[in-house]
C-alpha positions in Angstrom: -14.2 -17.1 5.1 -11.8 -18.0 8.1 -8.8 -20.5 7.9 -7.2 -21.9 10.9 -3.5 -21.0 11.5 -0.6 -21.5 13.8 0.2 -18.7 16.2 3.8 -18.8 16.6 3.7 -16.0 19.4 5.0 -12.9 17.3 2.6 -11.0 19.3 4.7 -11.4 22.2 7.8 -9.4 20.6 5.6 -6.7 19.3 3.6 -5.9 22.3 5.9 -3.0 24.0 3.7 -1.3 26.6 3.3 2.6 27.2 4.0 4.1 23.7 2.3 7.2 22.6 0.4 7.2 20.1 1.3 10.3 17.0 -1.5 11.7 15.1 -4.4 14.4 15.9 -7.2 13.2 18.0 -10.2 15.0 16.1 -13.0 14.4 18.3 -13.1 10.5 18.2 -14.2 10.4 22.0 -14.0 6.4 23.4 -17.8 5.4 23.6 -18.1 1.5 24.8 -19.6 -0.6 21.9 -22.2 -3.0 22.0 -25.1 -4.3 20.2 -26.9 -0.7 19.5 -24.3 1.9 19.4 -25.4 5.0 17.6 -21.2 6.0 17.5 -18.6 4.4 16.0 -14.7 5.2 15.7 -12.9 4.6 12.6 -9.0 5.1 12.3 -6.2 5.3 9.5 -2.7 5.1 10.2 -0.3 6.8 7.5 3.3 8.1 7.4 2.5 11.8 7.0 5.9 13.3 7.0 8.9 12.2 4.6 8.9 11.3 1.2 5.2 9.7 1.1 3.4 13.0 2.6 2.0 13.7 -0.2 0.5 10.7 -1.2 -0.8 9.6 2.3 -2.2 13.2 2.9 -4.1 13.0 -0.2 -5.4 9.1 1.4 -6.3 11.1 4.2 -8.2 13.4 2.4 -10.4 10.7 0.2 -10.7 9.3 3.2 -12.4 12.7 5.1 -14.2 13.3 1.7 -16.1 9.6 2.0 -16.8 10.9 5.0 -18.1 14.3 4.7 -20.4 13.2 1.4 -22.2 11.0 4.5 -22.7 13.9 6.9 -20.4 11.7 9.0 -23.0 8.9 8.9 -23.2 5.0 8.2 -27.1 4.7 8.1 -28.4 6.2 11.9 -24.6 6.1 13.1 -22.3 8.3 13.7 -19.1 7.4 12.5 -16.1 9.5 13.8 -12.5 9.4 12.2 -9.0 10.1 13.4 -6.0 10.4 11.6 -3.2 8.9 12.7 0.6 9.0 12.2 2.9 5.8 11.9 6.1 8.1 11.2 8.7 10.5 12.3 10.2 14.0 11.5 13.9 12.3 12.2 13.2 8.6 10.5 10.8 10.4 7.3 9.0 7.4 6.8 7.5 4.9 9.0 8.8 3.3 12.2 7.9 0.2 14.3 7.7 2.0 17.1 4.7 4.6 15.6 3.4 1.6 14.2 2.7 -0.1 17.7 1.9 2.9 19.4 -1.1 3.2 17.0 -2.0 -0.2 16.7 -2.2 -0.2 20.3 -4.0 2.8 21.1 -7.0 1.4 18.8 -6.7 -2.1 20.3 -7.8 -0.4 23.6 -10.3 1.9 22.0 -13.6 0.1 22.6 -15.7 1.6 20.1 -12.9 1.5 17.1 -14.7 -0.5 14.6 -11.9 -0.5 11.6 -8.3 0.6 11.1 -7.0 2.0 7.6 -3.6 1.1 7.2 -0.8 0.9 6.5 0.4 2.2 4.0 3.8 0.3 3.9 3.8 -3.0 4.4 6.6 -3.7 6.8 4.1 -1.3 8.7 1.2 -4.0 8.7 3.5 -6.8 9.5 3.9 -5.1 13.0 0.0 -3.6 13.3 -1.6 -6.9 12.2 -0.9 -9.1 14.9 -1.7 -6.6 17.5 -5.2 -6.1 15.7 -5.7 -9.7 15.3 -5.4 -10.4 18.9 -8.6 -7.9 19.4 -9.9 -8.2 16.9 -10.3 -5.3 14.7 -10.7 -5.2 11.0 -8.1 -3.8 9.5 -7.8 -2.5 5.6 -5.0 -1.6 3.7 -5.3 1.0 0.9 -2.0 0.6 -0.1 -0.3 -2.4 1.0 0.6 -5.4 -2.0 3.6 -7.9 0.2 1.9 -10.9 -1.1 3.0 -12.6 2.5 0.9 -10.5 4.6 -2.3 -12.9 3.0 -1.0 -15.6 1.5 1.9 -18.3 0.8 2.1 -17.8 -2.8 5.5 -17.4 -4.6 6.9 -14.0 -3.1 6.2 -14.6 0.3 8.6 -15.2 2.7 8.9 -18.7 5.4 6.3 -18.5 7.8 4.2 -16.1 6.1 1.3 -15.2 6.2 0.4 -17.6 9.7 2.3 -15.4 11.6 0.4 -12.2 11.4 -2.6 -13.4 13.0 -1.6 -15.4 16.5 -5.5 -15.8 16.7 -5.6 -18.0 13.9 -8.7 -16.4 12.4 -8.1 -13.5 9.9 -9.2 -10.2 10.0 -7.0 -7.7 7.4 -7.7 -7.0 3.5 -6.5 -4.6 1.1 -8.3 -3.1 -1.5 -5.1 -2.8 -4.0 -3.7 -5.6 -6.1 -0.4 -7.9 -4.5 2.5 -8.0 -5.8 2.2 -11.3 -7.4 0.4 -9.3 -9.6 2.8 -5.9 -10.2 5.7 -7.9 -10.4 3.5 -9.6 -13.2 3.3 -5.9 -14.6 6.4 -5.2 -13.9 8.3 -8.3 -16.2 5.4 -7.7 -19.0 6.5 -4.0 -19.3 10.0 -5.0 -19.1 9.4 -7.9 -21.8 7.3 -5.3 -24.0 10.0 -3.3 -24.0 12.2 -5.7 -25.6 14.6 -6.2 -22.0 16.7 -9.2 -22.6 18.3 -9.2 -19.1 17.1 -7.9 -16.0 18.7 -6.8 -13.2 17.2 -6.1 -9.8 17.8 -5.0 -6.6 15.8 -4.4 -3.3 15.9 -2.9 0.0 15.6 -6.0 2.0 11.8 -4.7 3.3 8.8 -6.8 3.9 7.5 -5.5 0.7 10.9 -5.0 -1.7 11.9 -8.3 -0.7 8.4 -9.6 -1.4 8.2 -8.5 -4.9 11.7 -8.5 -6.1 11.2 -12.5 -5.9 7.7 -12.1 -7.7 9.5 -9.7 -10.5 12.2 -12.5 -11.4 9.6 -15.4 -10.8 7.5 -13.6 -13.7 10.7 -12.8 -15.8 12.0 -15.8 -16.0 8.1 -17.0 -16.9 8.4 -14.5 -20.0 11.9 -16.0 -21.1 14.1 -12.9 -19.7 17.0 -14.0 -17.9 17.8 -12.5 -14.5 21.6 -11.2 -13.7 21.3 -10.4 -10.1 18.3 -10.0 -7.4 20.2 -8.5 -4.3 19.5 -6.5 -1.7 20.8 -3.2 -0.7 22.0 -1.4 1.7 19.3 1.4 2.2 21.4 4.2 4.2 25.0 3.6 2.0 26.0 6.8 0.5 26.3 5.5 -3.1 25.4 2.4 -5.1 28.4 2.4 -7.8 29.6 -0.5 -7.2 26.5 -2.4 -7.3 25.8 -0.6 -10.5 29.2 -1.3 -11.9 28.5 -5.3 -11.1 25.0 -4.3 -13.2 27.1 -3.3 -16.1 29.3 -6.1 -16.3 26.6 -8.7 -16.3 25.3 -7.3 -19.5 22.3 -5.8 -17.8 19.9 -3.9 -20.0 16.9 -3.6 -18.1 17.2 -2.7 -14.1 14.3 -2.5 -11.9 14.3 -1.5 -8.2 11.6 -2.9 -6.0 11.4 -0.6 -2.5 10.5 2.2 -1.5 11.8 5.5 -2.2 13.4 6.7 1.2 15.2 3.7 1.4 17.9 4.9 -1.0 15.7 5.0 -4.3 17.1 8.7 -5.8 20.8 7.7 -5.4 20.7 4.2 -7.0 18.9 5.1 -10.1 21.4 7.8 -10.6 24.3 5.7 -10.2 22.8 2.7 -12.3 21.8 5.1 -14.5 25.5 6.3 -15.1 26.7 3.2 -14.8 24.4 1.6 -17.6 23.6 5.2 -19.8 21.4 2.9 -22.3 20.0 0.6 -20.0 15.5 1.0 -19.4 14.8 1.9 -16.1 11.9 0.6 -13.6 10.5 1.2 -10.1 7.5 0.2 -8.7 4.3 1.8 -6.4 6.8 2.4 -3.5 8.7 5.1 -5.8 6.0 6.5 -7.2 6.1 10.0 -4.9 7.1 13.4 -6.6 10.1 13.5 -3.8 11.3 10.7 -6.5 10.2 12.0 -9.4 10.4 15.5 -9.0 14.1 16.9 -9.2 12.9 20.0 -7.0 11.9 17.8 -4.0 15.0 16.0 -4.0 14.6 13.2 -6.9 16.0 12.1 -9.7 17.4 14.4 -12.6 15.3 14.7 -16.1 17.9 12.8 -17.8 17.5 9.7 -15.9 13.5 10.2 -15.3 13.1 10.1 -19.2 14.6 6.3 -18.5 12.3 5.4 -16.0 8.9 3.7 -16.1 6.9 3.3 -12.8 4.2 0.6 -11.8 1.0 1.8 -10.0 -2.2 0.4 -8.7 -4.1 3.4 -10.0 -5.0 4.0 -13.6 -5.7 7.4 -15.4 -9.1 9.0 -14.0 -10.9 8.4 -17.7 -10.0 4.6 -17.3 -12.2 4.4 -14.0 -15.9 3.6 -14.0 -18.3 6.6 -13.8 -17.8 6.4 -10.1 -14.5 7.1 -10.4 -14.8 9.9 -12.7 -17.1 11.7 -10.4 -14.8 11.0 -7.1 -11.9 13.0 -9.0 -14.1 15.9 -9.9 -15.7 16.0 -6.2 -12.0 15.7 -4.9 -10.5 18.8 -7.2 -13.6 20.8 -6.3 -13.7 19.8 -2.7 -10.0 20.7 -2.1 -9.1 23.6 -4.8 -6.6 21.3 -6.7 -6.0 20.6 -10.6 -5.0 17.6 -10.0 -5.7 14.9 -7.8 -2.8 11.9 -6.4 -3.5 8.4 -7.7 -3.8 7.1 -4.1 -6.3 9.3 -3.0 -8.5 7.1 -4.5 -7.7 3.8 -2.6 -8.4 6.0 0.6 -11.7 7.2 -0.2 -12.5 3.8 -1.0 -11.3 2.3 2.3 -13.7 4.4 4.0 -16.7 3.9 1.6 -16.4 0.2 2.2 -16.7 0.6 5.7 -19.5 3.2 6.0 -21.4 0.7 3.2 -20.8 -2.0 5.3 -21.6 -0.4 8.6 -25.3 0.7 7.3 -25.7 -2.8 6.0 -25.2 -4.2 9.3 -27.2 -1.2 11.1 -26.8 -1.9 15.1 -24.4 -4.5 14.7 -21.5 -2.1 13.4 -20.1 -1.9 16.5 -20.0 -5.5 16.7 -16.3 -5.8 15.8 -16.6 -9.5 14.6 -19.8 -8.8 12.3 -18.0 -6.4 10.5 -14.9 -8.2 9.8 -17.2 -11.2 8.6 -19.5 -8.7 6.5 -16.5 -7.3 4.9 -15.1 -10.6 3.9 -18.4 -11.4 2.5 -17.7 -8.7 0.2 -18.9 -9.4 -3.4 -19.8 -7.8 -6.4 -18.8 -4.7 -5.2 -19.1 -1.7 -7.5 -17.2 0.9 -6.7 -15.1 4.0 -7.5 -12.3 1.1 -8.4 -14.6 -0.8 -10.3 -16.2 -4.2 -9.4 -14.4 -6.4 -6.7 -14.6 -9.0 -4.4 -12.7 -9.6 -1.4 -11.6 -13.5 -1.4 -11.2 -15.8 2.0 -7.3 -14.4 2.3 -8.5 -10.9 2.5 -7.7 -10.1 -1.4 -9.0 -8.0 -4.2 -9.9 -9.3 -7.5 -8.8 -6.2 -9.0 -5.7 -7.0 -11.1 -5.3 -3.4 -13.5 -2.0 -1.8 -13.0 -1.5 1.5 -14.8 2.4 2.2 -16.1 3.4 5.7 -16.1 6.4 7.2 -17.5 7.9 10.3 -16.1 7.8 14.0 -17.9 8.3 17.5 -16.6 8.4 16.1 -13.0 5.1 14.4 -13.2 3.9 10.7 -13.7 2.3 10.5 -17.0 -0.2 7.7 -17.7 0.9 5.7 -20.5 -1.2 2.0 -20.5 -2.8 -0.2 -18.5 -1.4 -3.7 -17.5 -3.8 -6.4 -17.4 -1.6 -8.6 -15.5 -2.5 -12.0 -13.6 -0.6 -13.2 -10.7 1.9 -16.5 -11.4 
């Protein structure tokens, strides 16, 4: 299950002292752990401010629902949950400082046995090394960057070894990685008749890696990739880049990145320069702040050209457990629809609770918790049946393709993509 790797001392550059944690304390009192502890703490670290807040708040609600349905218990052990925020109002997205503070806070809590996060792969690149040295089990409900877990295509030099200074793994994710999402995006473009693709990315861990995956899969499918370049997320506009894509004969454009990094302006500029081009985005732009005009998102005429891939499906595409989750969520929170990411928050906490209950008194043993999570096989969950492999990746491979209609993501089809 574990693999010996070489530490390159990344932890030294990240171990900044004395940063205040963000988020609410709830009632997660610190109690020394050890065999037989009757109370443990679980934390989440997600960006609760800015362009991704609606998705992450839904994740938090999913986490809370899972715990409430078990009366706050994993067997006989009381589980206390604290939601932390890795974003700031000024930045409107996650920040390295807030992420470091969250990870250090949890690392110093002797009763902490699991950390659900991060939402952004770039944030996990910061928190993983800090939590690895403790170690504390880390479960991401959203990260897709390949390099966090493997050196497969899409990973950058030194990944993933540089994230694990102890030489052992503690991090896993329940969402398919970007070898899968890159293949899904390329598959959709091919099915839509694309011939020449233009790829721009936001230079973050997630965006740059995904762009490489899209390019690799597109070429395998016979698509010409005319460009794969990074953008300046803070640029006032992207008209010159859009004009360059037009001169290259691009008929399909895909952005690998997240909404806060210039996505709305980029899609508007590309649409203006290439009015007949088909437009594509990944899960990083699957939030209302991208596709709802009233929230500052793209206008309706641009939205009509866009397809988005998300590692979530239509509720009726899930197994009975998943469909029941959506019903319970709507009843509990009094909503008529559920953000697709809520189910990942729910499953992350449910996985922790089930593993803790199975371990019994050993749940408070952090290494035992990590080992048990990596031994997950044939798990029947709200997401479907999956394993966690030796790298910490899920075996689930389905991606949903969504269109945008009347300011909402509308499920279009399931892409059963496989990583290259």
